[in-house]
C-alpha positions in Angstrom: 242.7 84.5 -1.7 244.1 81.1 -1.2 244.9 77.9 -3.1 241.6 76.5 -1.8 239.8 79.4 -3.5 241.6 78.6 -6.7 240.6 74.9 -6.4 237.0 76.0 -6.0 237.2 78.2 -9.1 238.7 75.4 -11.1 235.8 73.2 -10.1 233.4 75.9 -11.1 235.2 76.3 -14.5 235.0 72.5 -14.9 231.2 72.7 -14.5 231.0 75.6 -17.0 233.0 73.6 -19.5 230.7 70.6 -19.0 227.6 72.7 -19.5 228.7 74.1 -22.9 226.6 72.9 -25.9 228.0 69.8 -27.7 228.4 72.0 -30.8 231.1 74.1 -29.1 233.9 71.6 -28.8 236.6 74.3 -29.4 235.5 76.3 -26.3 235.3 73.1 -24.2 238.8 72.1 -25.3 240.2 75.5 -24.4 238.7 75.4 -20.9 239.8 71.9 -20.3 243.3 72.8 -21.3 243.3 75.7 -18.8 242.0 73.3 -16.1 244.6 70.7 -16.9 247.4 73.2 -16.8 246.3 74.7 -13.5 245.8 71.4 -11.9 249.2 70.1 -13.1 251.0 73.2 -11.8 249.2 73.0 -8.5 250.1 69.3 -8.1 253.7 70.0 -8.9 253.7 73.1 -6.7 254.7 75.2 -9.7 252.0 77.9 -9.8 254.5 80.7 -9.0 256.8 79.4 -11.7 254.3 79.7 -14.6 255.3 82.7 -16.8 252.8 81.8 -19.6 249.9 80.8 -17.4 248.3 84.2 -17.0 248.8 85.0 -20.7 247.1 81.7 -21.7 244.2 82.4 -19.4 243.9 86.0 -20.7 243.9 84.6 -24.3 241.1 82.3 -23.5 239.1 85.1 -22.0 239.4 87.1 -25.2 238.4 84.0 -27.3 235.4 83.1 -25.2 233.9 86.3 -23.8 231.3 87.0 -26.4 229.8 83.4 -26.6 230.4 82.2 -23.0 230.2 85.0 -20.5 229.8 82.7 -17.5 233.0 80.8 -18.3 234.7 84.2 -18.9 233.7 85.4 -15.5 235.2 82.3 -13.8 238.4 82.8 -15.8 238.6 86.4 -14.7 238.1 85.3 -11.1 240.9 82.8 -11.5 243.1 85.6 -12.8 242.3 87.7 -9.8 243.0 84.8 -7.4 246.4 84.2 -9.1 247.2 87.9 -8.8 246.2 87.9 -5.1 248.4 84.9 -4.6 251.3 86.9 -6.1 251.4 84.8 -9.3 
């Protein structure tokens, strides 16, 4: 997996966040926070220097998995991509 794969997954996660019902602002905020963090680290070329990044994504997976399985699937794919990139 490559950085391009990760960018595609981030865009997919952005679409999932936008599709959440308006009543679920907490979930949307969590997903947008992950997106912002990933994009900032990619822009600064600091993905490999992100000790808390995987833990933050994993925490979001646990918080969202029951109510938002599609978003959770994307987050799991991001975790796999990061792992395959050695991060």
